[in-house]
VEXVEX-104787 format. One line per 5 residues: for each residue x negated, y, z of C-alpha. Coordinates in steps of 0.02 Angstrom, whole numbers, plus 32768, in hexadecimal, padded with zeros to 4 digits. Each point is the difference from the previous one (the first is absolute). Layout:
X,Y,Z | ...
This chain:
7C63,19A3,A910 | 7F75,8057,8061 | 8011,7F86,8091 | 7FDC,7F6E,7F89 | 7F45,8029,8004
7FAE,7F6D,8059 | 7F4E,8042,800A | 7FE1,802C,80B6 | 808D,7F93,8044 | 7FDE,7F69,806F
806D,7F65,800F | 7FE1,7FA0,80A1 | 7FDC,7F47,7FEB | 7F95,7F6D,8039 | 7FD4,7FB3,7F57
7F52,7FCD,7FC9 | 7FEE,80A3,7F9F | 8035,806A,8096 | 7F80,7FB2,8076 | 7F6C,800E,7F8A
7F74,8073,803A | 8028,80B1,7FC2 | 7F4C,8017,7FC5 | 800F,7F66,7F92 | 80A8,803C,7FBB
7FB7,80AA,7FD3 | 7F69,7FAF,7FAB | 8072,7F87,7FA2 | 806C,8092,7FC5 | 7F68,805F,7FC1
7FBC,7F66,7FA5 | 80A4,7FD3,7FAB | 802B,80B4,7FD0 | 7F53,800D,7FB0 | 801C,7F5D,7FA2
80AA,8040,7FC7 | 7FA6,8086,7F99 | 7F90,7F7C,7FB1 | 8090,7F99,7FBA | 8008,800A,7F43
80A2,7FA5,7FD2 | 80AA,7FCD,8043 | 7FC6,7F52,8035 | 7F98,8050,8089 | 8096,8066,8037
806A,7F62,8005 | 7F83,7FAC,8075 | 7FF7,809D,806C | 80BE,800B,8008 | 800B,7F49,8034
7F85,8023,808C | 8066,8097,8038 | 80A0,7F9A,8004 | 7FA8,7F77,8063 | 7FC3,807F,8081
80B0,8049,8010 | 8046,7F51,801B | 7F7C,7FD0,8081 | 8013,80A4,8060 | 80BF,7FEA,8009
801B,80B1,7FBE | 80AB,802B,7FB6 | 7FE5,7FF8,7F44 | 8084,8086,7FE4 | 7FA1,8077,8071
7F62,7FEA,7F9A | 8060,801E,7F5E | 8052,809C,804A | 7F52,8045,801B | 7FE8,8003,7F44
8099,806C,7FDE | 7FAF,80A9,8029 | 7F76,7FE3,7F7F | 8070,7FC4,7F72 | 8002,80B1,7FB7
7F41,8000,7FFD | 7FFE,7F53,7FB0 | 807E,8031,7F7A | 7FA0,80A1,7FDD | 7F60,7F9B,7FEA
8055,7F89,7F87 | 804E,808E,7F9A | 7F5C,8061,7FF4 | 7FA0,7F67,7FC3 | 8088,7FD0,7F85
7FFE,80A9,7FA9 | 7F49,8030,8019 | 7F9C,7F5F,7FE8 | 7FDF,7FD1,7F4C | 7FCE,7F59,7FB6
8046,7F5A,7FC7 | 80A0,7FE0,7FA0 | 8081,808B,7FE7 | 809D,7FC9,805C | 806D,809A,7FE6
7FEF,80A3,7F9F | 807A,808E,7FEA | 7FC1,80AA,7FC6 | 7F75,802F,807A | 802C,7F76,807D
7F8D,7F6B,7FEC | 7FF6,7F67,8071 | 7F74,7F84,7FE7 | 7FDF,7F57,8050 | 7F61,8039,8058
805D,808C,8058 | 808B,7F8C,803A | 7F81,7F7F,803E | 7F95,8081,805C | 8099,8052,8051
8043,7F5B,803F | 7F52,7FCD,803B | 7FE5,80A0,8065 | 80B0,7FF7,804A | 7FE0,7F4D,803B
7F5D,8036,8050 | 8052,8090,805F | 808F,7F92,803F | 7F89,7F78,803D | 7F8F,8082,8050
808E,804D,8066 | 804A,7F56,802C | 7F5D,7FBA,8043 | 7FCF,80A1,805C | 80A9,8003,8059
7FE1,7F4E,803E | 7F6D,8040,8068 | 8068,8080,805F | 8099,7F8E,800D | 7F9B,7F79,8059
7F86,806C,8065 | 8032,8070,8091 | 7FBF,80B4,8001 | 7F92,7FDC,8098 | 7FB1,7F68,7FAC
7FE8,8062,7F60 | 7FA8,808B,8060 | 7F8A,7F86,8056 | 7FDC,7FA6,7F5E | 7FD5,809E,7FA0
7F95,803E,8092 | 7F9B,7F5D,8004 | 7FE6,8004,7F43 | 7FC5,80B6,8007 | 7F93,7FE2,8099
7F5B,7FF3,7F9C | 801F,80B2,7FC2 | 7FF1,8040,80B3 | 7F44,7FF2,7FF0 | 8001,808E,7F83
8076,806B,8067 | 80A7,7FD0,7FB3 | 808D,8007,8084 | 8047,7F53,7FDC | 807A,8001,8093
804D,80A6,7FCF | 800B,7FD2,7F47 | 8054,7F59,8023 | 807D,8051,8076 | 802B,8089,7F82
8015,7F82,7F73 | 8072,7F91,8068 | 806A,8090,8042 | 8012,8046,7F50 | 8033,7F54,7FBF
807A,7FE6,8090 | 804E,80AC,7FE4 | 8033,7FD8,7F4C | 80A0,7F9D,8029 | 8027,8078,8090
7FF7,8099,7F90 | 8062,7FA9,7F77 | 808A,7FD7,807B | 7FFF,80B5,803D | 8007,803F,7F4C
8096,7F8E,7FDE | 805D,8048,8096 | 7FD8,80B4,7FD0 | 8036,7FE0,7F4B | 80A8,7FB9,8038
8019,8094,8075 | 7FD8,807C,7F75 | 8076,7FA6,7F87 | 808A,800B,8082 | 7FE4,80BC,8001
8013,8008,7F43 | 7F4A,7FF2,7FC7 | 7FE2,7FB2,7F55 | 7F5C,7FA3,7FE2 | 802D,7FA9,7F5D
8044,8081,7F84 | 7F9E,807F,7F9B | 7F59,7FF9,7FA6 | 7F59,7FCF,804D | 7FD8,80AF,8043
80AE,8012,804B | 7FF1,7F57,8055 | 7F59,8033,804A | 804E,809E,8046 | 8090,7F9B,8048
7F82,7F99,8064 | 7FC9,8097,8068 | 808F,7FEB,807F | 7FC4,7F4C,8013 | 7F44,801E,800C
8004,808D,8081 | 8059,7FA0,808C | 7F9E,7F63,7FD0 | 7F59,8059,801B | 803E,804C,80A3
8036,7F53,803C | 7F59,7FB5,7FCD | 7F9C,8084,805F | 8070,7FE9,8099 | 7FE8,7F44,7FFD
7F44,8014,7FEB | 7FF8,8078,8093 | 8065,7F89,806E | 7F8F,7F6F,7FCF | 7F63,8065,8027
8044,8030,80AC | 8032,7F4C,8024 | 7F53,7FBE,7FD1 | 7FAA,8089,8064 | 806C,7FDE,809A
7FCC,7F49,7FF7 | 7F48,8033,7FF6 | 7FE8,7FB1,7F55 | 7F4B,7FFA,7FC9 | 7FBE,7F9A,7F70
7F56,7FB1,7FF2 | 7F98,7F9D,807D | 805D,8034,809D | 80A7,7FC1,7FC1 | 803B,7F57,8041
8078,7F8C,7FA4 | 8085,7F8A,803F | 7FEA,7F86,7F70 | 7F4E,7FD5,7FCD | 7FF0,7FD5,7F48
7FA9,7F5A,7FDA | 7FE2,7FB3,7F56 | 8027,7F45,7FFF | 8009,7F74,7F81 | 80AC,8037,7FC4
7FBE,80AC,7FD1 | 7F69,7FB7,7FA6 | 8073,7F8C,7F9D | 8070,8092,7FCD | 7F69,8067,7FCA
7FB9,7F6E,7F9C | 80A6,7FE7,7FA6 | 8009,80BB,7FD8 | 7F4F,8001,7FB9 | 8027,7F64,7F99
809F,8052,7FBD | 7FA1,809F,7FD5 | 7F7D,7F9D,7FA0 | 8084,7F9C,7FA2 | 806C,8094,7FCA
7F65,8065,7FCF | 7FDF,7F84,7F73 | 80AC,801F,7FB1
């Protein structure tokens, strides 16, 4: 279950989406995520979903892998729907029993917010699935470069963001292994109330944090031994260039953002 998280994972490929300039992909992601919060009805979501499916098809990504990435957030989505159903008032009364009251506005708002969360996670995962960690680091660094004039360490920030993003699937895989090992020793993570379950997670969290610190220390030593240094003195094997393909993709993204914003 934990290993199903797709944010931070990279799937190697040579599709049109994979070879787009990472700076353009980051800008497109920011534009479309912003437009996602401006959508006011389900027609906009339908257009956005169609665009997502088209990108998945063009990038040759396994559709099942993208869907698996939504499994870890299903609890959050269901919780959002339930809270809106019972807390939001307005519209026609659909069901009422004693103090339980479900109205049409609550059902609509819950479904609407759940759709927004699912599309947000799906589209964000497409960025990391089609962009390698090194490209992502360079793209973020270039975008943050204007902030260097006011003393912001763009190189360090981009490296920390990329490493943190890349560590998500690694830590989830480690947590899955530790959980299976603890269950083999008789640990129970599923029974009991909420407080008891939280206490049962201590044998999982302690070795997970130790493993994370060990991996971070090994990574720091490896980067130091290779004389890593961000900023102007760093050279790159692949120079990023924006071409006509990138401009076309950016134009399509802006057009889509404008269209869905009117819905």
